[in-house]
C-alpha positions, 0 to 999 in steps of 0.5 A, spaced: 077 450 527 083 448 532 083 441 533 083 439 540 088 435 543 087 427 545 082 426 550 079 433 549 072 434 547 068 440 547 062 441 551 056 446 553 054 448 560 047 445 559 050 438 557 049 432 562 055 430 566 055 423 570 062 423 574 064 423 581 071 423 585 072 420 592 077 417 596 074 410 594 075 410 587 081 406 584 084 412 581 084 417 586 089 422 586 092 419 579 090 426 576 094 429 581 101 426 577 104 427 571 101 433 570 103 441 568 099 445 573 099 452 571 097 457 576 093 463 575 094 469 580 088 468 584 090 460 585 097 463 588 093 468 592 089 463 595 094 458 596 099 463 599 094 465 604 092 458 605 099 456 607 100 463 611 106 465 607 107 471 604 107 471 596 115 471 595 116 465 600 110 461 596 113 463 589 120 461 591 118 454 595 112 452 590 113 455 583 117 454 577 116 461 572 117 459 565 120 465 561 118 462 554 120 467 548 115 464 544 109 466 549 107 473 550 107 471 558 111 467 563 107 461 566 107 459 573 107 452 574 106 448 581 112 445 583 112 437 583 115 432 587 121 428 585 118 421 586 118 418 579 111 420 578 112 428 578 106 428 583 103 434 586 106 437 592 100 437 596 097 431 594 098 424 598 094 418 599 089 421 603 088 426 597 089 433 596 092 437 603 090 444 601 083 442 598 079 448 600 084 452 596 085 448 591 087 451 584 081 452 579 083 447 574 083 442 579 076 444 582 073 444 574 077 437 573 074 433 568 072 440 565 077 445 562 074 452 561 077 458 557 075 465 556 075 470 551 073 477 550 067 477 546 064 482 541 060 486 547 067 486 551 064 481 556 068 474 557 065 469 553 067 462 555 069 455 552 068 449 555 071 442 554 071 435 557 077 432 559 076 424 558 083 421 560 084 413 560 086 412 568 080 416 570 074 412 573 069 417 575 065 417 569 063 410 571 061 412 578 053 410 578 051 417 580 046 422 578 047 426 571 048 433 572 049 439 567 056 441 567 054 448 569 051 445 576 057 441 576 062 447 576 058 451 581 058 445 586 066 446 585 065 453 588 069 456 581 065 462 581 071 467 584 076 463 580 072 465 574 071 472 576 078 473 577 081 470 571 076 473 567 078 480 570 085 479 567 082 479 560 082 487 559 090 486 560 092 479 556 087 480 551 088 487 550 086 490 543 093 492 542 096 485 543 090 482 539 092 487 534 100 485 534 102 492 536 104 491 543 108 486 546 111 487 553 118 488 554 122 483 559 121 489 564 114 489 563 113 482 564 117 483 571 111 488 572 106 483 570 110 478 575 110 483 581 102 486 580 099 479 579 103 474 582 107 477 588 102 481 591 105 482 598 111 485 594 106 489 590 103 492 596 110 494 599 111 498 593 105 501 593 105 503 600 112 506 599 110 510 593 115 506 588 109 504 584 103 508 584 096 510 580 096 516 577 089 517 580 087 517 587 085 511 590 078 509 591 075 505 597 076 498 595 083 500 592 085 502 599 082 496 602 087 492 598 093 496 601 090 495 607 090 487 607 084 485 602 088 481 597 083 480 592 082 488 592 090 488 591 089 483 585 084 488 582 089 494 583 095 490 580 090 489 574 088 496 574 096 499 575 098 494 569 093 497 564 095 504 566 103 502 565 102 498 559 096 502 555 096 509 558 089 507 561 
């Protein structure tokens, strides 16, 4: 079993959790500093829409893409403020300025969630609890609740749904077997279809990228403006382009 980093401990969804975060707590917004915040495609979708930006504008202003050859896929990190504390660009003394559309990892804190394709093909999740020295949330006098109920209260369901929808691509059998590794041009497709949704919509609308089969009604709504359906369409297109599915 792989050992966990310091301050991490495995938890189950039914385990009790006593935790609360609010503006009156001494450590308020400390978890928004000195961090590398990786953004999922759904995180970017929510944030660019919140800020009323097209995806390309959001990526240019707020995202650093790390192309590490040791990693199979590029990682998109949220830009931090150069204030000596590497603060989140969307955090100030009042808290999170995009709270209703904050990234999934921020919502889940202090719980971390990972998912993998199970033997039945369905997502199997694993949970960890992050207990950082600065965090006073565990000392708050609030009622205990299960980890599952805490995560539900943070409205994580759509984040988990769209993150899990990526598993057929990023954990494809050919990748797991080591017989497929995306080329740089294929990674450009990955960024286009998953992170630069508005550009992907344009490419689809002009016929420069296409599915081999006719679009279904949900996919058509994606082209017409539904970003969630467009993200699913992008995943479907990658499966076609990379694995012929």
